[in-house]
C-alpha positions in Angstrom: 50.8 1.1 1.8 48.8 3.9 -0.1 45.0 3.1 -1.3 44.2 2.8 -4.5 42.8 6.3 -6.3 39.7 4.0 -6.6 39.5 3.0 -3.1 39.7 7.0 -2.5 37.5 8.0 -5.2 34.8 5.5 -3.3 35.2 6.2 0.5 35.4 10.1 -0.5 32.0 9.4 -2.4 30.7 7.0 0.5 31.2 10.5 2.6 29.3 13.0 0.7 26.6 10.2 0.5 27.0 10.2 4.8 26.9 13.5 4.8 24.2 14.4 2.3 22.1 11.8 4.5 22.6 13.5 7.5 20.9 16.9 6.2 17.9 15.3 6.2 15.0 16.3 8.6 14.7 13.5 10.8 12.3 15.5 13.3 9.1 12.8 11.5 10.1 10.1 13.4 9.2 11.6 16.3 5.2 11.5 15.1 2.8 10.3 12.8 2.1 12.4 10.1 -2.2 11.3 10.4 -1.7 12.9 13.7 -1.4 16.3 14.6 0.6 18.1 17.3 -2.7 18.2 19.5 -3.3 14.7 19.0 -6.5 15.5 16.4 -6.8 13.2 12.8 -5.0 14.9 10.5 -7.0 14.1 7.4 -5.0 13.5 4.5 -6.4 14.5 1.1 -3.6 13.1 -1.7 -3.7 14.6 -5.1 -4.9 12.0 -7.9 -1.9 10.2 -9.3 -1.1 9.5 -13.0 1.6 8.0 -14.7 3.4 4.7 -16.3 3.6 2.9 -12.5 -0.1 3.7 -11.5 -1.6 2.5 -15.0 0.2 -0.7 -14.2 -1.1 -1.1 -10.8 -4.7 0.0 -12.3 -4.5 -3.0 -14.9 -3.3 -4.9 -12.0 -6.7 -4.4 -9.2 -8.3 -4.6 -12.5 -7.4 -8.4 -13.1 -7.3 -8.5 -9.0 -11.3 -7.6 -8.8 -11.5 -9.8 -11.9 -10.5 -12.5 -9.9 -12.4 -11.5 -6.3 -16.0 -11.2 -7.6 -15.5 -14.6 -10.0 -13.7 -17.0 -7.8 -16.9 -18.0 -5.2 -18.6 -19.1 -8.7 -15.7 -21.9 -9.7 -16.7 -24.9 -8.2 -14.6 -28.2 -8.5 -16.8 -31.3 -8.4 -19.3 -29.7 -6.7 -17.8 -27.4 -4.3 -16.0 -24.0 -4.6 -12.7 -23.3 -5.4 -11.8 -21.6 -1.8 -14.1 -21.5 1.1 -13.4 -20.8 4.4 -16.6 -21.6 6.1 -15.3 -21.4 10.4 -19.0 -21.9 11.4 -19.0 -25.3 9.8 -15.0 -25.5 10.4 -14.5 -26.5 6.5 -12.0 -25.4 4.6 -11.2 -25.8 0.6 -8.3 -25.1 -0.7 -8.0 -25.2 -5.0 -10.8 -27.6 -4.3 -9.1 -29.6 -1.6 -11.5 -29.9 1.0 -9.8 -29.8 4.7 -11.5 -30.6 7.9 -10.1 -30.0 11.7 -8.5 -33.2 12.1 -6.3 -32.0 8.8 -5.6 -28.7 10.8 -1.8 -29.5 10.9 -1.6 -29.9 7.2 -3.0 -26.1 7.0 -0.8 -25.0 10.3 2.3 -25.9 7.9 1.1 -24.3 5.0 0.6 -21.2 6.8 4.4 -21.0 8.2 5.7 -21.7 4.6 3.7 -18.7 3.5 4.8 -17.1 6.4 8.0 -17.4 5.6 8.1 -16.6 2.3 6.2 -13.1 3.1 9.6 -12.6 5.3 11.8 -13.8 2.9 10.1 -11.4 0.2 9.6 -8.2 2.2 13.5 -8.7 3.1 14.4 -9.0 -0.6 11.8 -6.2 -1.8 10.1 -4.1 1.1 6.2 -3.6 0.9 6.1 -4.2 -2.5 2.9 -6.3 -1.6 1.3 -3.8 -0.2 1.3 -1.1 -2.9 0.6 -3.7 -5.5 -1.6 -6.5 -4.1 -2.9 -6.0 -0.6 -6.9 -5.6 -0.8 -6.6 -2.7 1.8 -4.9 -0.4 -0.9 -6.4 -2.5 -3.9 -10.0 -1.1 -2.6 -9.0 2.1 -0.9 -6.5 3.0 -3.8 -7.6 2.0 -6.7 -11.7 1.5 -5.9 -13.1 4.0 -3.3 -10.7 6.4 -4.1 -11.7 6.9 -7.7 -15.2 7.4 -6.3 -14.0 10.1 -4.3 -12.1 11.8 -6.9 -15.2 11.4 -9.2 -17.7 12.7 -6.8 -15.7 15.2 -4.7 -12.8 16.4 -7.2 -9.4 16.5 -6.5 -7.2 17.1 -3.3 -8.1 20.4 -3.2 -11.3 20.7 -4.3 -11.9 17.8 -1.4 -10.0 20.2 1.1 -12.5 23.5 -0.2 -15.5 21.4 -0.2 -14.2 20.0 3.5 -14.1 23.8 4.9 -17.5 24.7 3.5 -20.4 25.4 5.5 -23.4 23.3 5.2 -24.9 24.1 1.5 -27.0 22.6 -0.8 -23.4 21.6 -3.0 -21.7 20.0 0.0 -25.0 17.9 1.3 -25.4 16.7 -2.5 -21.7 15.5 -2.9 -21.7 14.1 0.8 -25.2 11.9 0.5 -23.8 10.8 -3.1 -20.5 9.5 -1.7 -22.0 8.1 1.1 -24.5 6.1 -0.8 -21.5 5.5 -3.7 -19.3 3.9 -0.6 -22.2 2.2 1.3 -23.2 0.2 -1.9 -20.0 -0.8 -3.2 -19.3 -2.1 0.6 -22.3 -3.8 0.8 -21.2 -5.7 -2.4 -18.0 -6.8 -1.2 -19.8 -7.6 1.9 -21.8 -10.3 -0.1 -18.9 -11.6 -1.8 -16.8 -11.8 1.3 -19.4 -13.9 3.1 -19.7 -15.7 -0.3 -16.3 -16.9 0.7 -17.4 -18.3 3.9 -20.8 -20.1 3.5 -20.4 -20.1 -0.4 -21.9 -17.9 -3.1 -24.9 -20.2 -3.8 -26.2 -20.2 0.2 -25.9 -16.0 -0.1 -27.7 -16.1 -3.4 -30.9 -18.6 -1.9 -30.7 -16.1 1.5 -31.3 -13.2 -0.4 -34.3 -14.6 -2.1 -35.6 -15.8 1.1 -35.5 -13.0 3.0 -33.9 -11.4 5.9 -36.9 -12.5 8.5 -35.5 -16.0 7.1 -31.9 -15.5 8.0 -31.9 -13.0 10.8 -28.6 -14.1 11.9 -26.8 -14.1 8.4 -28.1 -11.2 7.1 -27.0 -9.5 10.5 -23.6 -10.7 9.7 -23.7 -9.3 6.0 -25.0 -5.6 7.5 -21.8 -6.1 10.4 -19.6 -6.6 7.3 -21.1 -4.0 5.2 -20.5 -1.6 8.1 -16.8 -2.4 8.7 -15.7 -2.1 5.5 -17.9 0.8 4.8 -16.3 2.3 8.1 -12.9 1.6 7.2 -13.0 3.2 3.9 -15.4 6.0 4.4 -13.3 7.0 7.8 -10.1 4.7 9.1 -8.6 4.5 5.7 -4.6 4.7 5.5 -5.1 4.2 9.7 -5.5 0.6 8.8 -1.7 0.7 7.3 -0.9 2.2 10.0 -2.3 1.4 13.3 -4.0 -2.1 12.8 -1.8 -4.0 10.2 1.4 -5.5 11.7 2.8 -5.9 8.4 4.4 -2.5 8.5 6.1 -2.8 11.3 8.0 -5.8 10.2 10.1 -3.3 8.1 11.9 -2.3 11.7 13.7 -5.9 11.8 13.1 -7.6 8.3 14.5 -5.1 5.8 18.5 -4.0 5.4 20.2 -1.9 3.8 20.5 -4.7 0.6 16.0 -4.6 0.7 14.7 -3.0 -2.4 12.1 -0.2 -1.6 10.5 2.4 -3.0 13.4 5.5 -1.9 14.9 8.8 -2.4 18.0 9.7 -4.2 19.4 11.7 -1.6 23.1 11.6 -2.9 21.8 12.8 -6.5 18.9 15.1 -4.8 20.8 16.5 -2.1 20.9 19.5 -1.6 17.6 20.6 -2.3 17.0 23.9 -4.5 14.5 25.8 -6.4 15.2 25.3 -10.0 16.5 28.3 -10.6 18.4 28.8 -7.3 22.0 30.2 -8.2 22.9 27.4 -5.2 26.6 26.0 -6.1 26.5 22.1 -6.7 22.7 22.1 -6.0 21.3 18.7 -6.3 18.8 17.4 -8.5 15.4 17.4 -6.2 13.9 21.5 -7.0 11.7 21.0 -3.7 9.0 21.2 -5.7 6.3 18.4 -3.0 5.1 17.1 -5.6 5.7 13.8 -4.4 4.4 14.9 -0.9 1.3 15.8 -2.1 0.7 12.5 -3.7 1.3 10.5 -0.9 -2.4 8.5 0.6 -0.7 8.2 4.1 1.0 11.8 3.9 4.7 11.5 4.3 7.9 12.9 2.4 9.4 10.5 1.0 12.9 12.2 1.0 13.2 11.5 4.8 14.1 8.0 4.2 12.2 4.3 4.1 9.0 5.3 6.7 6.4 3.0 8.4 3.4 4.6 6.8 5.0 4.1 3.2 3.3 1.0 1.7 5.0 1.6 -1.7 2.2 2.9 -3.8 4.5 4.4 -6.2 2.4 7.2 -6.0 5.7 9.3 -5.6 8.2 7.8 -8.2 5.4 9.0 -10.7 5.2 12.4 -9.9 8.9 13.0 -9.5 9.3 11.7 -13.2 6.7 13.8 -14.5 8.3 16.7 -13.0 11.6 15.5 -13.6 11.0 15.4 -17.1 9.4 18.5 -17.6 12.7 20.1 -16.2 14.6 18.1 -18.5 16.4 16.3 -15.9 16.7 12.3 -15.5 14.1 10.5 -14.0 14.5 7.8 -11.3 14.8 10.8 -8.2 12.6 8.7 -6.1 12.6 4.9 -7.6 12.9 1.0 -6.5 16.2 0.8 -4.9 18.2 -0.2 -1.7 20.2 2.0 0.4 23.5 0.6 -0.8 22.6 1.3 -4.6 22.3 5.1 -3.4 24.7 5.5 -1.3 27.4 3.0 -2.9 26.3 2.5 -6.4 26.2 -1.2 -5.2 23.9 -3.9 -7.6 21.1 -6.2 -5.7 23.1 -8.8 -4.0 21.2 -11.7 -3.0 22.1 -12.2 0.9 23.0 -15.0 3.1 19.9 -14.2 5.1 17.8 -14.2 1.8 19.7 -17.8 1.1 18.8 -18.8 4.8 15.4 -18.1 4.7 14.5 -19.5 0.5 15.9 -22.6 2.2 13.5 -22.9 4.7 11.0 -22.6 2.0 12.0 -24.8 0.0 12.6 -27.1 2.6 
């Protein structure tokens, strides 16, 4: 029995897609972008992003920061709406007090939340990392903006790092350290407010460090940890410390929506005026690489380092628009959508996780 013409075309399209995918460089999987071949730290200087999705993320971050800095002051029947007092073993969620004997309720809620995270990751990849993770919001939309304001864009930051210690470099470094430390101190105070209550934090500040030496020591430790993370460790938190990124290897499948490069449309790459026949839409400008906060090339496919921040989407859309090509060469998409032009499916695995969450 002969194949239907549509089936033949589909198989041919899949064959072409697989061929183009095989052309992609896979050597990157043998190393980490933030570590050099000599094993030293490779500092990332991402270009300042801009675009529709970056603006949306900025608005979301403003809302998130507003919640973070106001929730400690909201009370229900005289108690904070959220409190995680490990020292006194007192936990408050939405005004409801939980004690150690209520831990089984907390455990059930935690397991339900974990299953929800698994379901969300199966369907939408690391969307949480790019849009709602505190590490990403504080790093990319608070500290990074301060860094751009003080040191300038990526090229200026590289020039500053390479220049000898002179008046300009000392002034900018001191200003950056002071700004980062002050913001870290503010965050640490509110973080402590979620642990012991913002009223007690205010009272202890009034009474002084000598009276509450232990609490002020904890506050200083929190401040130094935040400062270390955002001044030096930075994207390494997502790559080395956080286990969530490693869940991708077992949770993502061909139907998961992730930030993806459309290699079917983009390959083979070539410069804009390259006389290649059947050249893809990717003009190999590397704009998506320059703007990535973890230093990866999204055109290599889904990677551990990608936090779905969408900076590459905005940058690629800008380039495509400037050269008169359709947007969406890099976009939110699944592997099946790119390779087979298939629509999103609510798979059996997603249905199973949903059933567990609901039950």
